[in-house]
PATOR-910420 format. One record per residue: residue in one letter; z, x, y of N, C-alpha, C in turn. Coordinates in steps of 0.2 Angstrom, whole numbers, padded with zeros to 4 digits, always signed. Example, Ala and Ser with C-alpha at 12.3 -4.5 7.8 and 13.67 -1.06 7.14 Angstrom:
2
A+0039+0066-0028+0039+0062-0022+0039+0066-0016/S+0035+0064-0011+0036+0068-0005+0039+0064+0000/
//
This chain:
417
M-0024-1054+0327-0032-1052+0328-0032-1052+0334/S-0034-1046+0337-0036-1043+0343-0042-1048+0348/D-0042-1049+0352-0046-1052+0358-0051-1049+0359/P-0057-1047+0359-0062-1043+0359-0064-1041+0366/I-0064-1047+0370-0064-1046+0378-0059-1043+0380/Q-0051-1043+0377-0047-1039+0379-0049-1033+0379/S-0051-1031+0372-0053-1024+0370-0056-1021+0374/S-0064-1026+0375-0067-1022+0380-0065-1019+0388/I-0061-1024+0389-0058-1023+0395-0053-1017+0396/Q-0049-1016+0389-0046-1009+0390-0050-1004+0388/T-0054-1005+0383-0060-0999+0384-0063-0996+0391/N-0064-1000+0393-0070-0998+0399-0065-0998+0405/T-0060-1000+0407-0057-0999+0412-0051-0993+0412/P-0051-0989+0416-0046-0984+0416-0040-0986+0416/K-0035-0983+0413-0028-0985+0412-0026-0982+0421/L-0022-0987+0424-0018-0985+0430-0011-0984+0427/W-0008-0990+0423-0002-0989+0422+0001-0986+0418/T+0001-0978+0418+0004-0973+0412+0011-0973+0415/R+0014-0969+0410+0021-0967+0410+0021-0964+0416/S+0017-0957+0418+0017-0953+0423+0017-0956+0430/F+0012-0962+0429+0013-0965+0436+0019-0969+0439/I+0021-0971+0433+0026-0976+0434+0032-0971+0437/V+0035-0966+0433+0040-0962+0434+0039-0960+0440/I+0032-0956+0443+0033-0953+0448+0033-0958+0455/T+0029-0963+0455+0031-0969+0460+0038-0970+0459/L+0042-0972+0455+0050-0973+0455+0053-0967+0459/S+0052-0961+0457+0053-0954+0459+0052-0954+0466/Y+0048-0956+0469+0045-0957+0477+0050-0960+0480/F+0050-0967+0477+0055-0971+0480+0062-0969+0481/L+0063-0967+0477+0072-0964+0478+0072-0958+0482/M+0066-0954+0483+0067-0950+0489+0067-0952+0493/F+0061-0956+0496+0061-0961+0501+0067-0965+0504/L+0070-0967+0499+0077-0972+0500+0081-0967+0503/C+0083-0962+0502+0087-0956+0503+0087-0956+0511/L+0080-0955+0515+0077-0952+0521+0078-0961+0525/Q+0077-0966+0522+0078-0974+0526+0084-0976+0526/M+0087-0973+0522+0095-0975+0523+0099-0973+0527/L+0097-0965+0529+0100-0962+0534+0097-0963+0541/L+0091-0964+0543+0087-0962+0547+0089-0968+0552/S+0091-0974+0552+0093-0978+0557+0101-0976+0558/P+0105-0975+0553+0113-0974+0556+0115-0967+0559/L+0108-0964+0557+0110-0956+0560+0113-0955+0568/P+0108-0959+0570+0108-0958+0579+0115-0962+0581/T+0117-0966+0578+0122-0970+0578+0130-0967+0576/Y+0129-0963+0572+0135-0960+0570+0136-0952+0573/T+0128-0950+0576+0130-0943+0579+0132-0945+0587/K+0130-0950+0590+0134-0953+0596+0141-0955+0595/D+0144-0958+0591+0149-0960+0588+0152-0952+0588/R+0152-0949+0584+0156-0942+0581+0155-0937+0586/F+0149-0935+0590+0149-0929+0594+0148-0930+0601/A+0146-0938+0604+0145-0941+0610+0141-0937+0614/P+0134-0934+0611+0128-0930+0615+0125-0936+0620/G+0121-0933+0624+0116-0935+0627+0112-0939+0623/D+0107-0942+0627+0102-0946+0623+0097-0942+0621/F+0094-0936+0623+0089-0932+0622+0093-0928+0617/T+0099-0927+0616+0100-0923+0610+0101-0928+0604/V+0103-0934+0605+0102-0939+0599+0096-0940+0595/S+0091-0941+0601+0082-0940+0598+0082-0934+0594/L+0085-0928+0596+0084-0922+0591+0085-0925+0584/V+0090-0926+0583+0092-0930+0575+0085-0932+0572/T+0081-0934+0573+0076-0937+0572+0069-0932+0573/S+0068-0929+0579+0063-0925+0580+0064-0919+0575/V+0070-0916+0576+0070-0908+0573+0068-0910+0564/F+0070-0914+0562+0067-0918+0556+0061-0918+0554/A+0057-0920+0558+0049-0922+0557+0046-0916+0560/L+0048-0911+0565+0044-0905+0565+0046-0901+0558/A+0052-0901+0556+0053-0897+0550+0049-0900+0544/A+0048-0906+0542+0045-0909+0538+0037-0906+0539/I+0035-0907+0544+0027-0904+0545+0029-0898+0545/V+0029-0894+0547+0028-0887+0545+0029-0885+0537/A+0036-0888+0535+0035-0889+0526+0029-0890+0524/R+0027-0895+0526+0019-0898+0523+0013-0894+0522/L+0014-0890+0529+0008-0886+0530+0008-0879+0524/I+0017-0876+0525+0016-0871+0521+0015-0872+0513/T+0020-0879+0513+0018-0880+0504+0010-0881+0501/A+0006-0884+0506+0000-0884+0504-0004-0878+0503/R-0001-0872+0504-0004-0867+0503+0000-0864+0498/L+0006-0864+0498+0010-0861+0494+0008-0864+0487/M+0008-0870+0486+0004-0872+0480-0001-0870+0475/K-0005-0864+0480-0010-0862+0475-0008-0854+0472/K-0003-0853+0475+0002-0845+0472+0008-0847+0467/V+0011-0852+0470+0019-0854+0466+0016-0859+0463/H+0020-0859+0455+0020-0865+0452+0024-0871+0457/R+0020-0877+0456+0023-0882+0459+0027-0885+0459/N+0030-0886+0452+0036-0888+0449+0041-0886+0451/V+0041-0877+0451+0047-0874+0456+0048-0876+0462/L+0042-0877+0465+0042-0878+0474+0045-0886+0474/L+0042-0891+0469+0046-0897+0471+0053-0896+0470/F+0055-0894+0463+0062-0894+0462+0068-0891+0467/C+0066-0886+0469+0068-0884+0477+0067-0886+0481/G+0064-0890+0483+0063-0895+0488+0069-0900+0488/L+0069-0903+0480+0074-0908+0480+0079-0905+0480/L+0082-0901+0478+0089-0898+0478+0091-0896+0485/V+0088-0894+0488+0088-0894+0496+0091-0898+0501/G+0086-0904+0499+0086-0911+0502+0091-0914+0500/A+0094-0914+0494+0101-0917+0491+0107-0915+0493/A+0105-0907+0495+0113-0905+0496+0112-0903+0504/A+0108-0903+0506+0109-0906+0516+0111-0912+0516/T+0109-0917+0513+0112-0924+0513+0119-0925+0512/A+0120-0921+0506+0128-0921+0505+0132-0918+0509/L+0129-0913+0513+0133-0911+0519+0135-0914+0525/Y+0130-0917+0528+0130-0921+0534+0136-0923+0536/S+0139-0927+0531+0146-0928+0533+0153-0923+0535/F+0150-0917+0533+0154-0912+0534+0155-0908+0541/A+0148-0909+0544+0146-0905+0550+0151-0907+0555/D+0154-0900+0558+0159-0902+0563+0157-0901+0570/S+0150-0899+0570+0147-0899+0578+0140-0901+0579/I+0137-0902+0582+0131-0906+0584+0124-0901+0583/E+0126-0896+0583+0122-0888+0580+0123-0890+0573/M+0128-0889+0570+0126-0890+0562+0124-0895+0559/L+0125-0902+0563+0120-0908+0559+0114-0905+0560/L+0111-0903+0567+0104-0902+0569+0101-0897+0563/L+0105-0892+0563+0104-0888+0555+0103-0891+0549/L+0106-0894+0548+0105-0899+0541+0101-0904+0542/R+0099-0907+0545+0094-0910+0548+0085-0906+0546/I+0087-0900+0549+0081-0895+0548+0080-0892+0539/L+0086-0893+0537+0084-0890+0530+0082-0897+0526/Y+0085-0904+0528+0082-0909+0525+0074-0909+0525/G+0073-0909+0532+0066-0910+0532+0062-0905+0529/V+0064-0897+0527+0061-0894+0523+0061-0897+0516/G+0065-0899+0513+0066-0900+0507+0063-0907+0505/F+0062-0912+0512+0058-0919+0512+0049-0916+0512/G+0048-0912+0515+0042-0910+0518+0039-0907+0510/V+0043-0904+0507+0040-0901+0500+0040-0906+0495/G+0043-0911+0494+0044-0915+0491+0037-0921+0491/S+0036-0924+0499+0033-0928+0500+0024-0924+0499/T+0023-0918+0499+0017-0915+0498+0016-0915+0491/I+0021-0912+0487+0017-0911+0480+0018-0918+0476/M+0023-0922+0477+0022-0929+0472+0016-0934+0475/P+0013-0934+0480+0007-0939+0479+0002-0935+0478/T+0002-0927+0476-0004-0924+0473-0004-0925+0466/F+0001-0926+0463+0004-0927+0456-0001-0932+0455/V+0001-0938+0458-0002-0945+0459-0009-0947+0459/S-0012-0943+0464-0018-0942+0466-0021-0938+0460/Q-0019-0934+0456-0022-0933+0449-0023-0936+0443/I-0017-0942+0444-0018-0946+0438-0022-0953+0438/I-0021-0953+0443-0026-0961+0447-0034-0959+0444/P-0036-0965+0441-0042-0964+0439-0046-0965+0447/H-0053-0960+0446-0056-0960+0452-0059-0966+0456/G-0061-0971+0450-0064-0977+0452-0058-0983+0455/R-0052-0981+0454-0047-0986+0456-0042-0983+0460/I-0044-0977+0464-0041-0975+0469-0037-0978+0473/G-0040-0983+0477-0037-0986+0483-0032-0992+0479/E-0034-0996+0472-0029-1000+0470-0023-0994+0467/G-0023-0988+0465-0018-0984+0463-0014-0983+0469/I-0017-0980+0473-0013-0977+0481-0008-0984+0483/G-0013-0990+0482-0009-0996+0484-0004-0996+0481/Y-0004-0998+0475+0004-0997+0470+0008-0992+0474/F+0007-0985+0472+0010-0980+0474+0013-0981+0480/G+0010-0983+0485+0011-0983+0492+0018-0988+0492/L+0019-0995+0489+0024-1000+0488+0032-0994+0487/S+0032-0988+0485+0037-0985+0483+0040-0982+0492/T+0036-0981+0496+0038-0979+0502+0038-0987+0506/S+0035-0992+0506+0035-0998+0510+0042-1001+0507/L+0044-1000+0502+0052-1004+0500+0056-1000+0502/A+0056-0994+0501+0060-0988+0505+0062-0989+0512/M+0056-0992+0514+0056-0992+0522+0060-0998+0524/S+0059-1003+0519+0062-1011+0520+0068-1012+0520/F+0069-1008+0513+0077-1010+0510+0081-1003+0512/G+0079-0997+0513+0083-0992+0517+0087-0993+0521/P+0085-0996+0527+0088-0996+0534+0095-1002+0532/M+0094-1007+0529+0098-1013+0527+0102-1009+0524/I+0101-1006+0519+0107-1002+0514+0110-0997+0518/G+0108-0994+0521+0111-0989+0526+0117-0991+0530/L+0114-0996+0534+0119-0998+0540+0124-1004+0536/S+0123-1007+0531+0127-1010+0525+0133-1005+0524/V+0131-0999+0521+0135-0994+0518+0141-0991+0524/L+0136-0989+0528+0139-0986+0534+0146-0992+0539/D+0143-0999+0539+0149-1002+0540+0155-1004+0537/G+0151-1004+0530+0157-1006+0524+0162-1001+0523/Y+0160-0995+0521+0162-0990+0518+0163-0982+0522/G+0158-0983+0527+0158-0977+0532+0153-0971+0530/F+0152-0966+0534+0148-0961+0534+0149-0957+0528/A+0153-0955+0527+0152-0950+0519+0150-0952+0512/P+0153-0960+0512+0149-0962+0506+0142-0963+0506/L+0139-0965+0512+0133-0965+0513+0129-0958+0512/T+0130-0954+0514+0127-0949+0512+0127-0945+0505/A+0133-0947+0503+0136-0946+0496+0130-0951+0490/L+0126-0957+0493+0122-0961+0490+0119-0959+0491/G+0115-0955+0497+0110-0952+0498+0108-0947+0494/A+0112-0940+0493+0111-0935+0490+0110-0937+0482/I+0112-0942+0480+0113-0944+0473+0107-0947+0473/S+0103-0952+0477+0096-0954+0476+0092-0949+0476/T+0091-0944+0481+0087-0938+0479+0088-0933+0473/A+0093-0932+0471+0095-0926+0465+0093-0932+0458/L+0092-0938+0459+0092-0942+0452+0085-0940+0451/V+0079-0936+0455+0072-0938+0454+0072-0932+0448/I+0076-0927+0449+0077-0920+0445+0076-0922+0438/P+0080-0926+0436+0081-0927+0429+0075-0933+0426/L+0075-0938+0432+0070-0943+0430+0062-0941+0429/L+0061-0936+0433+0055-0933+0430+0055-0928+0425/L+0059-0924+0422+0061-0921+0417+0061-0925+0411/G+0064-0930+0410+0067-0934+0405+0062-0937+0402/F+0055-0940+0407+0052-0944+0404+0046-0940+0404/R+0047-0933+0405+0041-0929+0406+0034-0932+0411/A+0034-0933+0416+0030-0938+0419+0026-0932+0424/I+0028-0926+0423+0024-0922+0428+0017-0920+0425/P+0013-0921+0427+0005-0920+0425+0004-0912+0425/A+0002-0910+0419+0000-0904+0417-0005-0900+0424/A-0002-0894+0425-0004-0892+0432-0011-0889+0429/Q-0015-0888+0436-0023-0884+0434-0023-0878+0431/P-0026-0875+0426-0025-0869+0423-0028-0864+0429/R-0024-0858+0429-0026-0853+0434-0033-0851+0433/K-0035-0850+0427-0042-0849+0425-0047-0854+0430/S-0045-0858+0434-0050-0864+0437-0052-0859+0444/A-0046-0853+0446-0049-0852+0452-0054-0848+0454/P-0058-0846+0450-0064-0845+0453-0069-0848+0455/N-0068-0854+0450-0070-0863+0454-0070-0863+0462/Q-0061-0860+0462-0061-0863+0469-0063-0858+0474/S-0063-0852+0471-0066-0846+0474-0075-0847+0476/A-0078-0850+0473-0085-0852+0472-0085-0855+0477/T-0081-0862+0477-0081-0867+0483-0080-0865+0489/A-0075-0860+0489-0074-0858+0496-0081-0855+0499/G-0084-0851+0494-0089-0847+0495-0097-0850+0498/S-0094-0857+0495-0102-0860+0496-0101-0866+0503/G-0095-0863+0507-0095-0865+0514-0089-0871+0515/K-0086-0873+0509-0083-0879+0509-0076-0878+0513/K-0074-0881+0517-0067-0880+0521-0061-0884+0516/P-0054-0881+0518-0049-0884+0515-0050-0890+0514/F-0050-0894+0520-0052-0901+0520-0058-0905+0524/N-0060-0910+0522-0066-0913+0527-0065-0914+0533/G-0067-0912+0539-0065-0912+0546-0065-0920+0548/K-0069-0923+0544-0071-0930+0546-0063-0934+0544/L-0059-0932+0540-0053-0934+0539-0048-0934+0544/L-0050-0931+0549-0046-0932+0555-0045-0936+0558/I-0050-0942+0557-0051-0949+0561-0045-0953+0554/P-0045-0953+0549-0039-0958+0547-0034-0955+0549/A-0032-0948+0548-0025-0946+0552-0023-0948+0559/L-0028-0948+0562-0026-0950+0570-0024-0958+0570/L-0029-0961+0565-0026-0968+0565-0021-0970+0560/N-0017-0964+0556-0011-0966+0554-0006-0963+0560/T-0007-0960+0563-0002-0957+0570-0002-0964+0574/L-0007-0967+0577-0006-0973+0580-0002-0978+0578/V-0004-0979+0571+0000-0986+0567+0008-0983+0567/S+0009-0978+0566+0014-0974+0565+0020-0975+0572/I+0015-0973+0576+0021-0976+0583+0023-0981+0582/T+0020-0986+0581+0023-0993+0581+0030-0994+0578/Y+0027-0990+0569+0034-0990+0568+0041-0986+0568/G+0038-0981+0573+0044-0977+0577+0049-0982+0580/G+0043-0987+0585+0048-0990+0591+0054-0996+0586/L+0051-0997+0578+0055-1002+0575+0063-0999+0572/L+0061-0994+0571+0065-0990+0568+0071-0987+0572/S+0068-0986+0578+0074-0984+0582+0077-0988+0588/F+0073-0992+0588+0075-0998+0596+0076-1006+0591/L+0074-1007+0585+0076-1014+0583+0083-1017+0584/A+0087-1013+0584+0095-1014+0584+0097-1016+0590/L+0094-1012+0595+0095-1014+0602+0091-1017+0605/F+0085-1020+0601+0083-1026+0604+0086-1033+0602/G+0088-1031+0595+0092-1037+0593+0098-1039+0598/K+0101-1034+0600+0106-1036+0605+0105-1038+0613/E+0098-1037+0615+0096-1039+0621+0093-1045+0620/A+0089-1047+0615+0088-1053+0614+0093-1059+0610/H+0099-1056+0610+0105-1059+0606+0102-1062+0600/L+0100-1058+0594+0097-1060+0588+0103-1056+0584/A+0107-1062+0581+0112-1059+0576+0110-1055+0571/H+0105-1056+0568+0104-1054+0561+0096-1052+0560/V+0096-1046+0566+0088-1041+0568+0087-1039+0562/G+0091-1037+0557+0090-1033+0552+0086-1037+0546/L+0087-1044+0546+0082-1048+0542+0073-1046+0542/F+0073-1042+0548+0066-1041+0551+0063-1037+0544/F+0067-1031+0542+0065-1027+0537+0064-1029+0530/L+0069-1035+0529+0070-1036+0523+0063-1043+0522/F+0059-1046+0526+0055-1052+0526+0049-1048+0527/N+0049-1041+0530+0044-1037+0529+0039-1035+0524/V+0045-1033+0517+0044-1032+0512+0040-1036+0508/F+0042-1043+0509+0038-1047+0505+0030-1048+0505/T+0027-1047+0511+0020-1048+0512+0016-1040+0512/V+0021-1035+0512+0020-1029+0511+0018-1029+0503/L+0023-1032+0499+0022-1032+0492+0016-1036+0488/I+0015-1040+0493+0009-1045+0491+0002-1042+0494/I+0002-1038+0499-0005-1035+0501-0006-1028+0499/R-0003-1025+0496-0004-1017+0494-0008-1017+0489/P-0007-1021+0483-0012-1022+0479-0019-1023+0481/I-0018-1029+0484-0024-1032+0486-0030-1029+0491/S-0026-1025+0497-0030-1020+0500-0032-1014+0496/G-0028-1013+0490-0033-1007+0487-0038-1009+0483/R-0038-1015+0481-0044-1017+0478-0050-1019+0483/L-0049-1021+0488-0054-1024+0493-0056-1017+0496/F-0052-1011+0497-0055-1005+0496-0059-1002+0493/D-0059-1003+0487-0064-1000+0482-0069-1004+0481/S-0069-1010+0483-0075-1013+0482-0079-1014+0488/K-0076-1015+0495-0078-1016+0501-0079-1011+0506/G-0074-1006+0504-0072-1000+0510-0069-1001+0513/H-0066-0997+0518-0060-0997+0523-0061-1001+0528/A-0067-1003+0530-0068-1008+0537-0064-1016+0534/A-0067-1015+0528-0066-1024+0527-0057-1024+0528/V-0053-1019+0525-0046-1019+0526-0043-1019+0534/L-0046-1013+0536-0042-1008+0542-0043-1013+0549/I-0048-1016+0549-0049-1021+0555-0045-1026+0556/P-0044-1030+0549-0039-1037+0550-0032-1036+0550/A-0031-1030+0546-0024-1028+0546-0021-1024+0553/A-0027-1021+0556-0024-1020+0563-0022-1025+0567/V-0027-1030+0567-0026-1036+0571-0020-1039+0569/C-0016-1040+0563-0010-1041+0562-0005-1038+0564/V-0005-1033+0564+0000-1026+0566+0001-1028+0574/F-0005-1030+0577-0005-1032+0583-0001-1038+0585/A-0003-1042+0582+0001-1050+0582+0008-1050+0580/G+0008-1046+0576+0017-1045+0573+0021-1043+0578/L+0019-1037+0582+0024-1034+0588+0023-1040+0592/L+0017-1042+0594+0017-1047+0600+0022-1054+0600/I+0022-1056+0592+0028-1061+0590+0035-1058+0592/L+0035-1052+0588+0042-1050+0590+0044-1048+0596/S+0041-1046+0601+0042-1047+0608+0046-1052+0612/F+0043-1059+0609+0043-1065+0611+0050-1067+0607/A+0053-1064+0601+0057-1068+0597+0063-1068+0601/N+0065-1074+0600+0073-1076+0602+0076-1080+0598/N+0074-1082+0592+0078-1085+0587+0076-1081+0580/T+0079-1082+0575+0078-1079+0567+0071-1080+0566/T+0069-1087+0567+0063-1090+0564+0057-1084+0567/V+0057-1086+0573+0052-1082+0576+0053-1073+0575/L+0058-1071+0573+0060-1065+0570+0055-1063+0563/I+0058-1069+0557+0055-1068+0553+0047-1068+0551/I+0043-1074+0557+0037-1074+0556+0034-1066+0559/S+0036-1063+0563+0034-1057+0566+0035-1052+0560/A+0041-1052+0557+0041-1046+0551+0035-1047+0546/L+0033-1056+0544+0029-1057+0539+0022-1054+0542/V+0020-1055+0546+0015-1054+0550+0014-1045+0551/Y+0019-1043+0553+0017-1035+0554+0018-1031+0547/G+0021-1035+0542+0022-1032+0535+0015-1031+0532/L+0012-1038+0535+0004-1040+0530-0001-1034+0532/G-0001-1032+0539-0004-1026+0542-0004-1019+0540/F+0004-1019+0542+0005-1013+0540+0006-1009+0533/G+0006-1016+0527+0006-1013+0522+0000-1012+0520/A-0006-1015+0522-0013-1013+0521-0016-1008+0523/I-0014-1006+0530-0016-0999+0532-0015-0993+0530/Q-0009-0992+0529-0006-0985+0527-0009-0983+0520/P-0009-0987+0515-0011-0985+0507-0018-0983+0508/T-0024-0989+0512-0030-0988+0514-0032-0982+0518/L-0028-0978+0522-0029-0974+0525-0029-0967+0521/Q-0023-0967+0516-0023-0962+0511-0027-0963+0505/A-0029-0969+0504-0035-0968+0498-0041-0964+0501/W-0043-0966+0507-0049-0964+0512-0049-0958+0512/M-0043-0954+0514-0043-0947+0513-0045-0943+0507/L-0041-0946+0503-0041-0944+0495-0048-0945+0492/R-0050-0951+0493-0058-0951+0490-0062-0946+0493/D-0062-0945+0500-0067-0941+0504-0065-0933+0503/S-0061-0931+0497-0058-0923+0498-0059-0922+0489/A-0061-0915+0488-0061-0913+0482-0052-0913+0478/P-0053-0912+0472-0047-0914+0469-0042-0908+0471/E-0046-0901+0472-0041-0895+0472-0038-0895+0480/H-0041-0901+0484-0039-0901+0490-0034-0906+0492/H-0032-0910+0487-0029-0917+0488-0021-0913+0491/G-0018-0907+0488-0012-0906+0492-0012-0904+0500/T-0017-0901+0501-0017-0900+0509-0019-0908+0513/V-0022-0912+0509-0025-0919+0511-0019-0924+0512/N-0015-0922+0506-0007-0927+0508-0004-0925+0512/S-0003-0917+0513+0002-0913+0519-0002-0917+0527/L-0007-0917+0527-0011-0920+0533-0009-0926+0535/Y-0011-0931+0529-0009-0938+0529+0000-0939+0532/Y+0004-0937+0528+0011-0938+0530+0013-0934+0537/N+0011-0928+0537+0012-0927+0544+0009-0931+0549/A+0005-0935+0550+0002-0939+0555+0007-0945+0555/L+0010-0946+0548+0014-0952+0548+0021-0951+0551/D+0025-0944+0551+0030-0942+0553+0029-0940+0560/F+0023-0937+0564+0020-0934+0569+0021-0942+0574/G+0018-0948+0570+0018-0955+0573+0025-0957+0575/V+0029-0957+0569+0036-0959+0571+0040-0956+0576/A+0040-0949+0575+0042-0946+0582+0040-0947+0587/V+0033-0947+0589+0029-0948+0596+0032-0956+0599/G+0032-0962+0593+0034-0967+0594+0042-0968+0596/A+0045-0964+0593+0054-0965+0598+0053-0962+0602/M+0051-0957+0604+0050-0952+0611+0049-0957+0617/T+0041-0959+0615+0037-0962+0621+0039-0971+0622/L+0041-0974+0617+0043-0981+0619+0051-0980+0619/G+0054-0975+0617+0062-0975+0622+0059-0974+0628/V+0055-0970+0631+0056-0968+0638+0052-0975+0641/I+0048-0979+0638+0048-0986+0642+0051-0991+0640/A+0056-0990+0637+0061-0994+0636+0067-0994+0640/S+0067-0987+0643+0075-0984+0647+0071-0988+0656/H+0064-0990+0657+0061-0992+0661+0059-0998+0662/S+0062-1003+0656+0059-1009+0657+0064-1013+0651/T+0062-1015+0647+0067-1021+0643+0063-1017+0634/Y+0067-1019+0630+0065-1018+0624+0058-1024+0621/A+0059-1029+0625+0055-1035+0624+0046-1032+0626/L+0047-1029+0631+0043-1027+0634+0039-1020+0631/M+0043-1016+0628+0044-1010+0626+0038-1012+0619/Y+0037-1017+0616+0037-1019+0608+0028-1021+0612/R+0028-1026+0617+0022-1026+0620+0017-1020+0621/Y+0019-1015+0625+0016-1009+0625+0015-1006+0620/S+0020-1007+0614+0019-1005+0607+0012-1008+0603/A+0011-1014+0605+0006-1016+0602-0001-1014+0604/C+0000-1013+0610-0008-1008+0615-0008-1002+0610/F-0004-1000+0606-0007-0994+0602-0010-0996+0598/M-0010-1002+0596-0016-1005+0590-0024-1008+0592/I-0023-1009+0599-0028-1009+0601-0033-1001+0602/A-0029-0997+0603-0032-0991+0604-0034-0990+0597/F-0030-0990+0592-0033-0990+0586-0039-0993+0582/L-0039-0999+0585-0047-1003+0584-0053-1000+0587/V-0050-0999+0594-0056-0994+0598-0059-0987+0594/F-0054-0984+0594-0055-0978+0591-0058-0978+0584/Y-0056-0982+0579-0060-0984+0573-0066-0985+0572/V-0067-0990+0578-0075-0994+0579-0080-0989+0581/I-0078-0986+0586-0081-0979+0591-0083-0973+0584/S-0077-0971+0579-0079-0966+0576-0085-0968+0572/Q-0084-0975+0569-0088-0977+0564-0096-0977+0565/L-0095-0979+0572-0102-0980+0576-0106-0974+0576/V-0101-0969+0579-0104-0962+0581-0106-0958+0572/L-0101-0960+0567-0103-0957+0561-0110-0961+0558/G-0111-0966+0560-0115-0970+0557-0122-0968+0561/K-0124-0967+0568-0128-0962+0569-0128-0956+0569/K-0124-0952+0566-0126-0946+0564-0128-0946+0557/T-0127-0950+0552-0129-0951+0545-0136-0954+0545/A-0139-0957+0549-0144-0961+0551-0150-0957+0553/A-0146-0952+0557-0151-0944+0561-0153-0941+0555/G-0148-0939+0551-0149-0934+0547-0153-0936+0541/V-0152-0943+0538-0157-0946+0534-0165-0946+0538/A-0163-0948+0543-0172-0947+0548-0174-0939+0547/R-0170-0934+0549-0173-0928+0549-0175-0926+0544/G-0171-0927+0536-0173-0926+0530-0179-0930+0528/E-0180-0935+0530-0187-0938+0529-0193-0935+0532/T-0192-0931+0539-0197-0930+0541-0197-0923+0537/Q-0194-0919+0538-0195-0912+0533-0199-0914+0527/H-0196-0918+0523-0200-0920+0517-0207-0922+0517/T-0209-0925+0523-0215-0928+0524-0220-0922+0526/A-0216-0919+0531-0219-0911+0534-0222-0907+0528/K-0217-0906+0523-0218-0902+0516-0224-0905+0512/T-0224-0911+0511-0229-0915+0507-0237-0914+0511/
//
């Protein structure tokens, strides 16, 4: 006998956990796992294998990020002309092939070329798959859905560096690249086998898009640059963690600094669903302000870490904030854009993320070279102060513009009557 209350809930609440949602989320995790497994070991491998200068080593990350940014911009446009499934599978194949060939590169130039190719493949995949997901999440649960979907990237960011460094130390670079290539290549049979790809919008809907364009609508709302810039600011702090946490561990004599990524994931897992529901019910301010304070506090605690306990506390606090901010920013951008523009919006979101990581690696690296890694993380925390200041000012300005617009409309209405 069925429960009438439960039946009512199932009838009135749009379904989130569909087969497509689950499989695409898992696929996105596998693609990001490849990225994160190699992101930390690659600079070390490059230094040992080719003995280049520090600037050349930084190019291993920078050229990938730039290639991914360009690829996303192009992909967002190509999705209107080329079937998105073709683009996705080509991108995945290019990414998997480039990863498999890393260990065969016999010069730094060849390795950088492969990093560019990987950036292209990753940029295509990280534009199209989030667009798939944004189409199948019920509109009223966009914050919750993006929160769960974002777990794929958070888990990869937490487990990937640990897996990568462990495989590199235990088995070498070639098995690591093979594992990364397999992780990316598995996405193709996974999506096809479970038929998880949502149906593309029919071609005959193009006239509606033309009408939309003719009505003066832009590919994306200019106000979406606000969450994009906020995403860049918080990603700068993560770039500093990816690039210099191992070196900070040596400076602070922390034997197990990799535990930061492990414990970071615990609070991320807890906060993602909660922050998504809070965004849906209360808006982004209720999430972003306390989360930014947590990221600031986590970095400050990390800078004073001199034992494993303090390191773990910093990881938990940082994960609480970082795990809430990123899905909230993405849900904000998707909610305030038309469905036909979600490809462009996702491209903007992930480009802001990659740009922030690249800027963080270079800027904080310069700071560290003139001070200590501990002091560098205190400077990194200042980016969250900038985050809060920019967010509050932008909302006050937008609020005044909205109030002025309402007042202007009321005045015009009164004049007409």
